[in-house]
Predicted model as a PDB file, atoms N, CA, C, CB and O in Angstrom, pLDDT in the B-factor column:
MODEL        1                                                                  
ATOM      1  N   MET A   1     169.684 156.578-107.221  1.00 83.00           N  
ATOM      2  CA  MET A   1     168.896 155.376-107.201  1.00 83.00           C  
ATOM      3  C   MET A   1     168.542 155.006-108.644  1.00 83.00           C  
ATOM      4  CB  MET A   1     167.624 155.561-106.332  1.00 83.00           C  
ATOM      5  O   MET A   1     168.040 155.826-109.413  1.00 83.00           O  
ATOM      6  N   HIS A   2     168.822 153.743-108.985  1.00 89.00           N  
ATOM      7  CA  HIS A   2     168.543 153.255-110.328  1.00 89.00           C  
ATOM      8  C   HIS A   2     167.544 152.110-110.250  1.00 89.00           C  
ATOM      9  CB  HIS A   2     169.844 152.802-111.034  1.00 89.00           C  
ATOM     10  O   HIS A   2     167.733 151.162-109.487  1.00 89.00           O  
ATOM     11  N   PRO A   3     166.486 152.202-111.038  1.00 91.00           N  
ATOM     12  CA  PRO A   3     165.498 151.115-111.005  1.00 91.00           C  
ATOM     13  C   PRO A   3     166.062 149.843-111.650  1.00 91.00           C  
ATOM     14  CB  PRO A   3     164.199 151.545-111.725  1.00 91.00           C  
ATOM     15  O   PRO A   3     166.865 149.906-112.581  1.00 91.00           O  
ATOM     16  N   ASP A   4     165.633 148.717-111.146  1.00 94.00           N  
ATOM     17  CA  ASP A   4     166.037 147.420-111.682  1.00 94.00           C  
ATOM     18  C   ASP A   4     165.044 147.035-112.783  1.00 94.00           C  
ATOM     19  CB  ASP A   4     166.093 146.322-110.550  1.00 94.00           C  
ATOM     20  O   ASP A   4     163.995 146.449-112.518  1.00 94.00           O  
ATOM     21  N   TRP A   5     165.402 147.377-114.013  1.00 95.00           N  
ATOM     22  CA  TRP A   5     164.496 147.169-115.139  1.00 95.00           C  
ATOM     23  C   TRP A   5     164.284 145.683-115.440  1.00 95.00           C  
ATOM     24  CB  TRP A   5     165.035 147.873-116.374  1.00 95.00           C  
ATOM     25  O   TRP A   5     163.220 145.292-115.921  1.00 95.00           O  
ATOM     26  N   THR A   6     165.268 144.876-115.164  1.00 96.00           N  
ATOM     27  CA  THR A   6     165.118 143.435-115.404  1.00 96.00           C  
ATOM     28  C   THR A   6     164.046 142.857-114.490  1.00 96.00           C  
ATOM     29  CB  THR A   6     166.461 142.700-115.184  1.00 96.00           C  
ATOM     30  O   THR A   6     163.204 142.074-114.930  1.00 96.00           O  
ATOM     31  N   ALA A   7     164.079 143.244-113.220  1.00 96.00           N  
ATOM     32  CA  ALA A   7     163.076 142.758-112.275  1.00 96.00           C  
ATOM     33  C   ALA A   7     161.686 143.248-112.653  1.00 96.00           C  
ATOM     34  CB  ALA A   7     163.420 143.204-110.854  1.00 96.00           C  
ATOM     35  O   ALA A   7     160.714 142.499-112.553  1.00 96.00           O  
ATOM     36  N   ARG A   8     161.587 144.488-113.083  1.00 96.00           N  
ATOM     37  CA  ARG A   8     160.291 145.021-113.504  1.00 96.00           C  
ATOM     38  C   ARG A   8     159.772 144.284-114.730  1.00 96.00           C  
ATOM     39  CB  ARG A   8     160.397 146.521-113.798  1.00 96.00           C  
ATOM     40  O   ARG A   8     158.577 144.009-114.841  1.00 96.00           O  
ATOM     41  N   GLY A   9     160.668 143.970-115.640  1.00 97.00           N  
ATOM     42  CA  GLY A   9     160.276 143.216-116.834  1.00 97.00           C  
ATOM     43  C   GLY A   9     159.807 141.814-116.481  1.00 97.00           C  
ATOM     44  O   GLY A   9     158.845 141.312-117.062  1.00 97.00           O  
ATOM     45  N   GLU A  10     160.487 141.179-115.527  1.00 97.00           N  
ATOM     46  CA  GLU A  10     160.078 139.842-115.095  1.00 97.00           C  
ATOM     47  C   GLU A  10     158.704 139.878-114.444  1.00 97.00           C  
ATOM     48  CB  GLU A  10     161.105 139.254-114.122  1.00 97.00           C  
ATOM     49  O   GLU A  10     157.864 139.018-114.711  1.00 97.00           O  
ATOM     50  N   VAL A  11     158.474 140.861-113.598  1.00 94.00           N  
ATOM     51  CA  VAL A  11     157.168 140.991-112.936  1.00 94.00           C  
ATOM     52  C   VAL A  11     156.076 141.222-113.977  1.00 94.00           C  
ATOM     53  CB  VAL A  11     157.185 142.152-111.904  1.00 94.00           C  
ATOM     54  O   VAL A  11     155.002 140.625-113.894  1.00 94.00           O  
ATOM     55  N   ALA A  12     156.343 142.079-114.948  1.00 97.00           N  
ATOM     56  CA  ALA A  12     155.352 142.350-115.989  1.00 97.00           C  
ATOM     57  C   ALA A  12     155.071 141.097-116.817  1.00 97.00           C  
ATOM     58  CB  ALA A  12     155.832 143.489-116.900  1.00 97.00           C  
ATOM     59  O   ALA A  12     153.915 140.816-117.132  1.00 97.00           O  
ATOM     60  N   ALA A  13     156.102 140.349-117.170  1.00 98.00           N  
ATOM     61  CA  ALA A  13     155.927 139.145-117.980  1.00 98.00           C  
ATOM     62  C   ALA A  13     155.134 138.080-117.221  1.00 98.00           C  
ATOM     63  CB  ALA A  13     157.290 138.585-118.402  1.00 98.00           C  
ATOM     64  O   ALA A  13     154.232 137.459-117.782  1.00 98.00           O  
ATOM     65  N   VAL A  14     155.467 137.875-115.965  1.00 95.00           N  
ATOM     66  CA  VAL A  14     154.738 136.880-115.167  1.00 95.00           C  
ATOM     67  C   VAL A  14     153.293 137.321-114.977  1.00 95.00           C  
ATOM     68  CB  VAL A  14     155.421 136.668-113.792  1.00 95.00           C  
ATOM     69  O   VAL A  14     152.386 136.491-115.038  1.00 95.00           O  
ATOM     70  N   SER A  15     153.065 138.595-114.750  1.00 94.00           N  
ATOM     71  CA  SER A  15     151.702 139.098-114.579  1.00 94.00           C  
ATOM     72  C   SER A  15     150.863 138.869-115.825  1.00 94.00           C  
ATOM     73  CB  SER A  15     151.723 140.581-114.235  1.00 94.00           C  
ATOM     74  O   SER A  15     149.717 138.426-115.734  1.00 94.00           O  
ATOM     75  N   VAL A  16     151.425 139.167-116.979  1.00 97.00           N  
ATOM     76  CA  VAL A  16     150.697 138.966-118.235  1.00 97.00           C  
ATOM     77  C   VAL A  16     150.414 137.486-118.462  1.00 97.00           C  
ATOM     78  CB  VAL A  16     151.493 139.542-119.420  1.00 97.00           C  
ATOM     79  O   VAL A  16     149.303 137.125-118.849  1.00 97.00           O  
ATOM     80  N   CYS A  17     151.396 136.627-118.228  1.00 96.00           N  
ATOM     81  CA  CYS A  17     151.220 135.187-118.438  1.00 96.00           C  
ATOM     82  C   CYS A  17     150.161 134.606-117.509  1.00 96.00           C  
ATOM     83  CB  CYS A  17     152.543 134.459-118.231  1.00 96.00           C  
ATOM     84  O   CYS A  17     149.321 133.817-117.943  1.00 96.00           O  
ATOM     85  N   VAL A  18     150.194 134.985-116.250  1.00 93.00           N  
ATOM     86  CA  VAL A  18     149.204 134.464-115.294  1.00 93.00           C  
ATOM     87  C   VAL A  18     147.818 135.001-115.625  1.00 93.00           C  
ATOM     88  CB  VAL A  18     149.591 134.839-113.841  1.00 93.00           C  
ATOM     89  O   VAL A  18     146.832 134.273-115.505  1.00 93.00           O  
ATOM     90  N   THR A  19     147.724 136.249-116.033  1.00 95.00           N  
ATOM     91  CA  THR A  19     146.430 136.815-116.411  1.00 95.00           C  
ATOM     92  C   THR A  19     145.843 136.074-117.601  1.00 95.00           C  
ATOM     93  CB  THR A  19     146.568 138.305-116.735  1.00 95.00           C  
ATOM     94  O   THR A  19     144.659 135.737-117.600  1.00 95.00           O  
ATOM     95  N   VAL A  20     146.650 135.820-118.605  1.00 96.00           N  
ATOM     96  CA  VAL A  20     146.177 135.077-119.783  1.00 96.00           C  
ATOM     97  C   VAL A  20     145.764 133.665-119.376  1.00 96.00           C  
ATOM     98  CB  VAL A  20     147.278 135.023-120.882  1.00 96.00           C  
ATOM     99  O   VAL A  20     144.752 133.156-119.859  1.00 96.00           O  
ATOM    100  N   ALA A  21     146.528 133.031-118.501  1.00 95.00           N  
ATOM    101  CA  ALA A  21     146.197 131.673-118.059  1.00 95.00           C  
ATOM    102  C   ALA A  21     144.865 131.645-117.316  1.00 95.00           C  
ATOM    103  CB  ALA A  21     147.310 131.116-117.161  1.00 95.00           C  
ATOM    104  O   ALA A  21     144.054 130.748-117.547  1.00 95.00           O  
ATOM    105  N   VAL A  22     144.625 132.605-116.434  1.00 95.00           N  
ATOM    106  CA  VAL A  22     143.360 132.645-115.695  1.00 95.00           C  
ATOM    107  C   VAL A  22     142.194 132.873-116.652  1.00 95.00           C  
ATOM    108  CB  VAL A  22     143.391 133.752-114.617  1.00 95.00           C  
ATOM    109  O   VAL A  22     141.143 132.250-116.501  1.00 95.00           O  
ATOM    110  N   VAL A  23     142.363 133.741-117.617  1.00 96.00           N  
ATOM    111  CA  VAL A  23     141.294 134.004-118.584  1.00 96.00           C  
ATOM    112  C   VAL A  23     141.001 132.756-119.422  1.00 96.00           C  
ATOM    113  CB  VAL A  23     141.677 135.185-119.502  1.00 96.00           C  
ATOM    114  O   VAL A  23     139.837 132.447-119.677  1.00 96.00           O  
ATOM    115  N   VAL A  24     142.034 132.044-119.847  1.00 97.00           N  
ATOM    116  CA  VAL A  24     141.834 130.829-120.642  1.00 97.00           C  
ATOM    117  C   VAL A  24     141.136 129.756-119.809  1.00 97.00           C  
ATOM    118  CB  VAL A  24     143.186 130.299-121.175  1.00 97.00           C  
ATOM    119  O   VAL A  24     140.212 129.104-120.295  1.00 97.00           O  
ATOM    120  N   VAL A  25     141.563 129.566-118.569  1.00 97.00           N  
ATOM    121  CA  VAL A  25     140.930 128.553-117.714  1.00 97.00           C  
ATOM    122  C   VAL A  25     139.477 128.930-117.429  1.00 97.00           C  
ATOM    123  CB  VAL A  25     141.712 128.392-116.386  1.00 97.00           C  
ATOM    124  O   VAL A  25     138.607 128.060-117.416  1.00 97.00           O  
ATOM    125  N   PHE A  26     139.207 130.206-117.202  1.00 97.00           N  
ATOM    126  CA  PHE A  26     137.833 130.642-116.985  1.00 97.00           C  
ATOM    127  C   PHE A  26     136.985 130.417-118.231  1.00 97.00           C  
ATOM    128  CB  PHE A  26     137.799 132.118-116.584  1.00 97.00           C  
ATOM    129  O   PHE A  26     135.831 130.000-118.131  1.00 97.00           O  
ATOM    130  N   ALA A  27     137.551 130.691-119.403  1.00 97.00           N  
ATOM    131  CA  ALA A  27     136.824 130.463-120.653  1.00 97.00           C  
ATOM    132  C   ALA A  27     136.527 128.973-120.850  1.00 97.00           C  
ATOM    133  CB  ALA A  27     137.631 131.006-121.849  1.00 97.00           C  
ATOM    134  O   ALA A  27     135.457 128.619-121.344  1.00 97.00           O  
ATOM    135  N   LEU A  28     137.458 128.106-120.471  1.00 95.00           N  
ATOM    136  CA  LEU A  28     137.203 126.667-120.552  1.00 95.00           C  
ATOM    137  C   LEU A  28     136.088 126.262-119.587  1.00 95.00           C  
ATOM    138  CB  LEU A  28     138.489 125.874-120.245  1.00 95.00           C  
ATOM    139  O   LEU A  28     135.294 125.375-119.898  1.00 95.00           O  
ATOM    140  N   GLY A  29     136.026 126.897-118.432  1.00 94.00           N  
ATOM    141  CA  GLY A  29     134.926 126.640-117.503  1.00 94.00           C  
ATOM    142  C   GLY A  29     133.593 127.082-118.080  1.00 94.00           C  
ATOM    143  O   GLY A  29     132.593 126.378-117.948  1.00 94.00           O  
ATOM    144  N   ALA A  30     133.574 128.235-118.712  1.00 93.00           N  
ATOM    145  CA  ALA A  30     132.347 128.711-119.353  1.00 93.00           C  
ATOM    146  C   ALA A  30     131.934 127.780-120.493  1.00 93.00           C  
ATOM    147  CB  ALA A  30     132.537 130.145-119.881  1.00 93.00           C  
ATOM    148  O   ALA A  30     130.747 127.539-120.710  1.00 93.00           O  
ATOM    149  N   LEU A  31     132.922 127.264-121.215  1.00 91.00           N  
ATOM    150  CA  LEU A  31     132.632 126.300-122.277  1.00 91.00           C  
ATOM    151  C   LEU A  31     132.026 125.027-121.693  1.00 91.00           C  
ATOM    152  CB  LEU A  31     133.909 125.967-123.070  1.00 91.00           C  
ATOM    153  O   LEU A  31     131.103 124.450-122.270  1.00 91.00           O  
ATOM    154  N   GLY A  32     132.547 124.593-120.551  1.00 89.00           N  
ATOM    155  CA  GLY A  32     131.986 123.425-119.897  1.00 89.00           C  
ATOM    156  C   GLY A  32     130.541 123.635-119.473  1.00 89.00           C  
ATOM    157  O   GLY A  32     129.734 122.707-119.526  1.00 89.00           O  
ATOM    158  N   LEU A  33     130.211 124.852-119.053  1.00 86.00           N  
ATOM    159  CA  LEU A  33     128.821 125.144-118.706  1.00 86.00           C  
ATOM    160  C   LEU A  33     127.937 125.265-119.938  1.00 86.00           C  
ATOM    161  CB  LEU A  33     128.743 126.420-117.896  1.00 86.00           C  
ATOM    162  O   LEU A  33     126.739 124.990-119.867  1.00 86.00           O  
ATOM    163  N   ALA A  34     128.503 125.668-121.052  1.00 84.00           N  
ATOM    164  CA  ALA A  34     127.717 125.816-122.272  1.00 84.00           C  
ATOM    165  C   ALA A  34     127.396 124.463-122.890  1.00 84.00           C  
ATOM    166  CB  ALA A  34     128.460 126.688-123.280  1.00 84.00           C  
ATOM    167  O   ALA A  34     126.372 124.328-123.560  1.00 84.00           O  
ATOM    168  N   ARG A  35     128.228 123.473-122.688  1.00 73.00           N  
ATOM    169  CA  ARG A  35     127.990 122.150-123.279  1.00 73.00           C  
ATOM    170  C   ARG A  35     126.719 121.481-122.762  1.00 73.00           C  
ATOM    171  CB  ARG A  35     129.171 121.252-123.007  1.00 73.00           C  
ATOM    172  O   ARG A  35     126.002 120.867-123.551  1.00 73.00           O  
ATOM    173  N   PRO A  36     126.412 121.576-121.462  1.00 58.00           N  
ATOM    174  CA  PRO A  36     125.179 120.918-121.008  1.00 58.00           C  
ATOM    175  C   PRO A  36     123.914 121.493-121.636  1.00 58.00           C  
ATOM    176  CB  PRO A  36     125.073 121.019-119.513  1.00 58.00           C  
ATOM    177  O   PRO A  36     122.893 120.807-121.683  1.00 58.00           O  
ATOM    178  N   GLU A  37     123.953 122.726-122.115  1.00 60.00           N  
ATOM    179  CA  GLU A  37     122.765 123.312-122.733  1.00 60.00           C  
ATOM    180  C   GLU A  37     122.319 122.486-123.934  1.00 60.00           C  
ATOM    181  CB  GLU A  37     123.039 124.762-123.159  1.00 60.00           C  
ATOM    182  O   GLU A  37     121.128 122.223-124.103  1.00 60.00           O  
ATOM    183  N   GLY A  38     123.276 122.078-124.769  1.00 57.00           N  
ATOM    184  CA  GLY A  38     122.932 121.238-125.916  1.00 57.00           C  
ATOM    185  C   GLY A  38     122.453 119.871-125.477  1.00 57.00           C  
ATOM    186  O   GLY A  38     121.517 119.326-126.062  1.00 57.00           O  
ATOM    187  N   ALA A  39     123.077 119.309-124.459  1.00 55.00           N  
ATOM    188  CA  ALA A  39     122.674 117.997-123.952  1.00 55.00           C  
ATOM    189  C   ALA A  39     121.296 118.085-123.309  1.00 55.00           C  
ATOM    190  CB  ALA A  39     123.708 117.461-122.936  1.00 55.00           C  
ATOM    191  O   ALA A  39     120.497 117.155-123.412  1.00 55.00           O  
ATOM    192  N   ARG A  40     121.023 119.196-122.653  1.00 55.00           N  
ATOM    193  CA  ARG A  40     119.722 119.369-122.007  1.00 55.00           C  
ATOM    194  C   ARG A  40     118.616 119.441-123.052  1.00 55.00           C  
ATOM    195  CB  ARG A  40     119.714 120.637-121.130  1.00 55.00           C  
ATOM    196  O   ARG A  40     117.529 118.894-122.862  1.00 55.00           O  
ATOM    197  N   ALA A  41     118.905 120.123-124.156  1.00 57.00           N  
ATOM    198  CA  ALA A  41     117.890 120.259-125.193  1.00 57.00           C  
ATOM    199  C   ALA A  41     117.648 118.930-125.903  1.00 57.00           C  
ATOM    200  CB  ALA A  41     118.303 121.328-126.204  1.00 57.00           C  
ATOM    201  O   ALA A  41     116.515 118.639-126.289  1.00 57.00           O  
ATOM    202  N   GLN A  42     118.684 118.125-126.082  1.00 63.00           N  
ATOM    203  CA  GLN A  42     118.540 116.871-126.811  1.00 63.00           C  
ATOM    204  C   GLN A  42     118.079 115.729-125.912  1.00 63.00           C  
ATOM    205  CB  GLN A  42     119.849 116.505-127.469  1.00 63.00           C  
ATOM    206  O   GLN A  42     117.209 114.953-126.308  1.00 63.00           O  
ATOM    207  N   GLN A  43     118.642 115.609-124.716  1.00 64.00           N  
ATOM    208  CA  GLN A  43     118.387 114.446-123.871  1.00 64.00           C  
ATOM    209  C   GLN A  43     117.492 114.755-122.680  1.00 64.00           C  
ATOM    210  CB  GLN A  43     119.686 113.883-123.384  1.00 64.00           C  
ATOM    211  O   GLN A  43     116.970 113.838-122.046  1.00 64.00           O  
ATOM    212  N   GLY A  44     117.314 115.992-122.377  1.00 56.00           N  
ATOM    213  CA  GLY A  44     116.541 116.338-121.200  1.00 56.00           C  
ATOM    214  C   GLY A  44     117.348 116.310-119.920  1.00 56.00           C  
ATOM    215  O   GLY A  44     116.766 116.381-118.838  1.00 56.00           O  
ATOM    216  N   GLY A  45     118.687 116.208-120.000  1.00 57.00           N  
ATOM    217  CA  GLY A  45     119.539 116.151-118.818  1.00 57.00           C  
ATOM    218  C   GLY A  45     120.743 117.054-118.977  1.00 57.00           C  
ATOM    219  O   GLY A  45     120.829 117.826-119.932  1.00 57.00           O  
ATOM    220  N   THR A  46     121.673 116.957-118.042  1.00 61.00           N  
ATOM    221  CA  THR A  46     122.898 117.743-118.116  1.00 61.00           C  
ATOM    222  C   THR A  46     124.079 116.812-118.334  1.00 61.00           C  
ATOM    223  CB  THR A  46     123.096 118.588-116.836  1.00 61.00           C  
ATOM    224  O   THR A  46     124.032 115.632-117.987  1.00 61.00           O  
ATOM    225  N   SER A  47     125.119 117.351-118.905  1.00 76.00           N  
ATOM    226  CA  SER A  47     126.329 116.583-119.150  1.00 76.00           C  
ATOM    227  C   SER A  47     127.220 116.632-117.916  1.00 76.00           C  
ATOM    228  CB  SER A  47     127.080 117.119-120.390  1.00 76.00           C  
ATOM    229  O   SER A  47     127.645 117.708-117.493  1.00 76.00           O  
ATOM    230  N   ALA A  48     127.501 115.475-117.344  1.00 81.00           N  
ATOM    231  CA  ALA A  48     128.352 115.417-116.156  1.00 81.00           C  
ATOM    232  C   ALA A  48     129.779 115.840-116.501  1.00 81.00           C  
ATOM    233  CB  ALA A  48     128.345 113.996-115.553  1.00 81.00           C  
ATOM    234  O   ALA A  48     130.459 116.454-115.679  1.00 81.00           O  
ATOM    235  N   LEU A  49     130.229 115.519-117.693  1.00 86.00           N  
ATOM    236  CA  LEU A  49     131.579 115.895-118.106  1.00 86.00           C  
ATOM    237  C   LEU A  49     131.711 117.415-118.202  1.00 86.00           C  
ATOM    238  CB  LEU A  49     131.930 115.242-119.456  1.00 86.00           C  
ATOM    239  O   LEU A  49     132.716 117.976-117.767  1.00 86.00           O  
ATOM    240  N   GLY A  50     130.721 118.073-118.759  1.00 86.00           N  
ATOM    241  CA  GLY A  50     130.760 119.537-118.867  1.00 86.00           C  
ATOM    242  C   GLY A  50     130.720 120.214-117.512  1.00 86.00           C  
ATOM    243  O   GLY A  50     131.444 121.180-117.270  1.00 86.00           O  
ATOM    244  N   LEU A  51     129.867 119.703-116.621  1.00 88.00           N  
ATOM    245  CA  LEU A  51     129.796 120.274-115.282  1.00 88.00           C  
ATOM    246  C   LEU A  51     131.082 120.021-114.499  1.00 88.00           C  
ATOM    247  CB  LEU A  51     128.602 119.700-114.528  1.00 88.00           C  
ATOM    248  O   LEU A  51     131.527 120.879-113.737  1.00 88.00           O  
ATOM    249  N   GLY A  52     131.672 118.852-114.685  1.00 91.00           N  
ATOM    250  CA  GLY A  52     132.944 118.559-114.027  1.00 91.00           C  
ATOM    251  C   GLY A  52     134.058 119.454-114.525  1.00 91.00           C  
ATOM    252  O   GLY A  52     134.871 119.944-113.741  1.00 91.00           O  
ATOM    253  N   GLN A  53     134.094 119.668-115.842  1.00 92.00           N  
ATOM    254  CA  GLN A  53     135.089 120.557-116.435  1.00 92.00           C  
ATOM    255  C   GLN A  53     134.924 121.971-115.887  1.00 92.00           C  
ATOM    256  CB  GLN A  53     134.971 120.559-117.973  1.00 92.00           C  
ATOM    257  O   GLN A  53     135.905 122.614-115.514  1.00 92.00           O  
ATOM    258  N   ALA A  54     133.689 122.450-115.840  1.00 93.00           N  
ATOM    259  CA  ALA A  54     133.431 123.802-115.352  1.00 93.00           C  
ATOM    260  C   ALA A  54     133.827 123.931-113.879  1.00 93.00           C  
ATOM    261  CB  ALA A  54     131.947 124.166-115.541  1.00 93.00           C  
ATOM    262  O   ALA A  54     134.423 124.930-113.476  1.00 93.00           O  
ATOM    263  N   THR A  55     133.493 122.921-113.087  1.00 95.00           N  
ATOM    264  CA  THR A  55     133.823 122.962-111.661  1.00 95.00           C  
ATOM    265  C   THR A  55     135.329 123.025-111.443  1.00 95.00           C  
ATOM    266  CB  THR A  55     133.244 121.740-110.944  1.00 95.00           C  
ATOM    267  O   THR A  55     135.816 123.838-110.657  1.00 95.00           O  
ATOM    268  N   LEU A  56     136.064 122.165-112.142  1.00 97.00           N  
ATOM    269  CA  LEU A  56     137.522 122.169-111.988  1.00 97.00           C  
ATOM    270  C   LEU A  56     138.140 123.484-112.449  1.00 97.00           C  
ATOM    271  CB  LEU A  56     138.133 121.014-112.767  1.00 97.00           C  
ATOM    272  O   LEU A  56     139.048 124.009-111.803  1.00 97.00           O  
ATOM    273  N   CYS A  57     137.653 124.010-113.557  1.00 97.00           N  
ATOM    274  CA  CYS A  57     138.207 125.266-114.077  1.00 97.00           C  
ATOM    275  C   CYS A  57     137.923 126.434-113.147  1.00 97.00           C  
ATOM    276  CB  CYS A  57     137.641 125.563-115.460  1.00 97.00           C  
ATOM    277  O   CYS A  57     138.802 127.260-112.899  1.00 97.00           O  
ATOM    278  N   PHE A  58     136.694 126.508-112.627  1.00 97.00           N  
ATOM    279  CA  PHE A  58     136.352 127.611-111.738  1.00 97.00           C  
ATOM    280  C   PHE A  58     137.070 127.483-110.392  1.00 97.00           C  
ATOM    281  CB  PHE A  58     134.838 127.668-111.525  1.00 97.00           C  
ATOM    282  O   PHE A  58     137.431 128.495-109.791  1.00 97.00           O  
ATOM    283  N   LEU A  59     137.280 126.266-109.915  1.00 98.00           N  
ATOM    284  CA  LEU A  59     138.064 126.084-108.690  1.00 98.00           C  
ATOM    285  C   LEU A  59     139.520 126.491-108.902  1.00 98.00           C  
ATOM    286  CB  LEU A  59     137.990 124.625-108.219  1.00 98.00           C  
ATOM    287  O   LEU A  59     140.137 127.082-108.016  1.00 98.00           O  
ATOM    288  N   ALA A  60     140.070 126.172-110.081  1.00 97.00           N  
ATOM    289  CA  ALA A  60     141.445 126.583-110.385  1.00 97.00           C  
ATOM    290  C   ALA A  60     141.547 128.109-110.433  1.00 97.00           C  
ATOM    291  CB  ALA A  60     141.911 125.972-111.731  1.00 97.00           C  
ATOM    292  O   ALA A  60     142.510 128.680-109.921  1.00 97.00           O  
ATOM    293  N   CYS A  61     140.568 128.766-111.038  1.00 96.00           N  
ATOM    294  CA  CYS A  61     140.568 130.237-111.080  1.00 96.00           C  
ATOM    295  C   CYS A  61     140.481 130.815-109.669  1.00 96.00           C  
ATOM    296  CB  CYS A  61     139.391 130.757-111.941  1.00 96.00           C  
ATOM    297  O   CYS A  61     141.204 131.752-109.331  1.00 96.00           O  
ATOM    298  N   ALA A  62     139.606 130.260-108.860  1.00 96.00           N  
ATOM    299  CA  ALA A  62     139.458 130.751-107.485  1.00 96.00           C  
ATOM    300  C   ALA A  62     140.748 130.545-106.695  1.00 96.00           C  
ATOM    301  CB  ALA A  62     138.285 130.041-106.780  1.00 96.00           C  
ATOM    302  O   ALA A  62     141.142 131.405-105.907  1.00 96.00           O  
ATOM    303  N   ALA A  63     141.399 129.414-106.904  1.00 96.00           N  
ATOM    304  CA  ALA A  63     142.660 129.154-106.197  1.00 96.00           C  
ATOM    305  C   ALA A  63     143.742 130.143-106.630  1.00 96.00           C  
ATOM    306  CB  ALA A  63     143.132 127.707-106.451  1.00 96.00           C  
ATOM    307  O   ALA A  63     144.496 130.636-105.792  1.00 96.00           O  
ATOM    308  N   LEU A  64     143.826 130.435-107.915  1.00 93.00           N  
ATOM    309  CA  LEU A  64     144.824 131.394-108.392  1.00 93.00           C  
ATOM    310  C   LEU A  64     144.549 132.793-107.862  1.00 93.00           C  
ATOM    311  CB  LEU A  64     144.853 131.415-109.917  1.00 93.00           C  
ATOM    312  O   LEU A  64     145.480 133.505-107.484  1.00 93.00           O  
ATOM    313  N   VAL A  65     143.301 133.189-107.829  1.00 92.00           N  
ATOM    314  CA  VAL A  65     142.953 134.514-107.301  1.00 92.00           C  
ATOM    315  C   VAL A  65     143.253 134.574-105.799  1.00 92.00           C  
ATOM    316  CB  VAL A  65     141.452 134.838-107.569  1.00 92.00           C  
ATOM    317  O   VAL A  65     143.792 135.569-105.316  1.00 92.00           O  
ATOM    318  N   ALA A  66     142.909 133.519-105.064  1.00 95.00           N  
ATOM    319  CA  ALA A  66     143.191 133.495-103.629  1.00 95.00           C  
ATOM    320  C   ALA A  66     144.694 133.540-103.363  1.00 95.00           C  
ATOM    321  CB  ALA A  66     142.581 132.244-102.987  1.00 95.00           C  
ATOM    322  O   ALA A  66     145.134 134.211-102.430  1.00 95.00           O  
ATOM    323  N   TYR A  67     145.481 132.838-104.168  1.00 94.00           N  
ATOM    324  CA  TYR A  67     146.932 132.874-104.008  1.00 94.00           C  
ATOM    325  C   TYR A  67     147.476 134.275-104.301  1.00 94.00           C  
ATOM    326  CB  TYR A  67     147.599 131.838-104.931  1.00 94.00           C  
ATOM    327  O   TYR A  67     148.376 134.744-103.605  1.00 94.00           O  
ATOM    328  N   GLY A  68     146.948 134.932-105.304  1.00 91.00           N  
ATOM    329  CA  GLY A  68     147.362 136.303-105.606  1.00 91.00           C  
ATOM    330  C   GLY A  68     147.046 137.256-104.474  1.00 91.00           C  
ATOM    331  O   GLY A  68     147.854 138.123-104.141  1.00 91.00           O  
ATOM    332  N   ILE A  69     145.863 137.100-103.878  1.00 94.00           N  
ATOM    333  CA  ILE A  69     145.506 137.940-102.733  1.00 94.00           C  
ATOM    334  C   ILE A  69     146.425 137.644-101.559  1.00 94.00           C  
ATOM    335  CB  ILE A  69     144.034 137.720-102.330  1.00 94.00           C  
ATOM    336  O   ILE A  69     146.840 138.555-100.843  1.00 94.00           O  
ATOM    337  N   TYR A  70     146.744 136.363-101.362  1.00 95.00           N  
ATOM    338  CA  TYR A  70     147.672 135.980-100.292  1.00 95.00           C  
ATOM    339  C   TYR A  70     149.032 136.649-100.486  1.00 95.00           C  
ATOM    340  CB  TYR A  70     147.839 134.447-100.245  1.00 95.00           C  
ATOM    341  O   TYR A  70     149.645 137.104 -99.520  1.00 95.00           O  
ATOM    342  N   LEU A  71     149.504 136.710-101.728  1.00 92.00           N  
ATOM    343  CA  LEU A  71     150.800 137.334-101.993  1.00 92.00           C  
ATOM    344  C   LEU A  71     150.767 138.846-101.780  1.00 92.00           C  
ATOM    345  CB  LEU A  71     151.243 137.027-103.412  1.00 92.00           C  
ATOM    346  O   LEU A  71     151.774 139.437-101.390  1.00 92.00           O  
ATOM    347  N   ILE A  72     149.641 139.463-102.029  1.00 93.00           N  
ATOM    348  CA  ILE A  72     149.547 140.926-101.935  1.00 93.00           C  
ATOM    349  C   ILE A  72     149.358 141.401-100.502  1.00 93.00           C  
ATOM    350  CB  ILE A  72     148.400 141.433-102.790  1.00 93.00           C  
ATOM    351  O   ILE A  72     149.966 142.394-100.103  1.00 93.00           O  
ATOM    352  N   VAL A  73     148.533 140.718 -99.721  1.00 95.00           N  
ATOM    353  CA  VAL A  73     148.180 141.179 -98.382  1.00 95.00           C  
ATOM    354  C   VAL A  73     149.209 140.676 -97.372  1.00 95.00           C  
ATOM    355  CB  VAL A  73     146.758 140.703 -97.994  1.00 95.00           C  
ATOM    356  O   VAL A  73     149.322 139.467 -97.171  1.00 95.00           O  
ATOM    357  N   PRO A  74     149.958 141.566 -96.737  1.00 92.00           N  
ATOM    358  CA  PRO A  74     151.032 141.127 -95.836  1.00 92.00           C  
ATOM    359  C   PRO A  74     150.521 140.493 -94.534  1.00 92.00           C  
ATOM    360  CB  PRO A  74     151.919 142.304 -95.499  1.00 92.00           C  
ATOM    361  O   PRO A  74     151.268 139.748 -93.901  1.00 92.00           O  
ATOM    362  N   GLN A  75     149.290 140.757 -94.116  1.00 93.00           N  
ATOM    363  CA  GLN A  75     148.783 140.169 -92.883  1.00 93.00           C  
ATOM    364  C   GLN A  75     148.572 138.667 -93.008  1.00 93.00           C  
ATOM    365  CB  GLN A  75     147.488 140.836 -92.486  1.00 93.00           C  
ATOM    366  O   GLN A  75     148.475 137.976 -91.994  1.00 93.00           O  
ATOM    367  N   PHE A  76     148.499 138.154 -94.215  1.00 84.00           N  
ATOM    368  CA  PHE A  76     148.286 136.720 -94.430  1.00 84.00           C  
ATOM    369  C   PHE A  76     149.583 135.919 -94.328  1.00 84.00           C  
ATOM    370  CB  PHE A  76     147.650 136.488 -95.791  1.00 84.00           C  
ATOM    371  O   PHE A  76     149.539 134.689 -94.322  1.00 84.00           O  
ATOM    372  N   HIS A  77     150.707 136.568 -94.250  1.00 81.00           N  
ATOM    373  CA  HIS A  77     151.992 135.848 -94.224  1.00 81.00           C  
ATOM    374  C   HIS A  77     152.353 135.442 -92.835  1.00 81.00           C  
ATOM    375  CB  HIS A  77     153.103 136.693 -94.809  1.00 81.00           C  
ATOM    376  O   HIS A  77     153.398 134.828 -92.623  1.00 81.00           O  
TER     377      HIS A  77                                                      
ENDMDL                                                                          
END                                                                             
């Protein structure tokens, strides 16, 4: 039995790329939440753009995590 190193390399590369993408999107969501803090201090309100950015980013992260769980758990297929 010989392992398929090309397939293992592809899985590793895709895993690393998706992990980096989720971390970047999550960081953008955190940045969106951090922006209203400055607006709150200056204007007394929250920034709708920052909250919208954070909401979209966190929903994208949740969707990617849910899709990963769907791929891993065979009962969901």
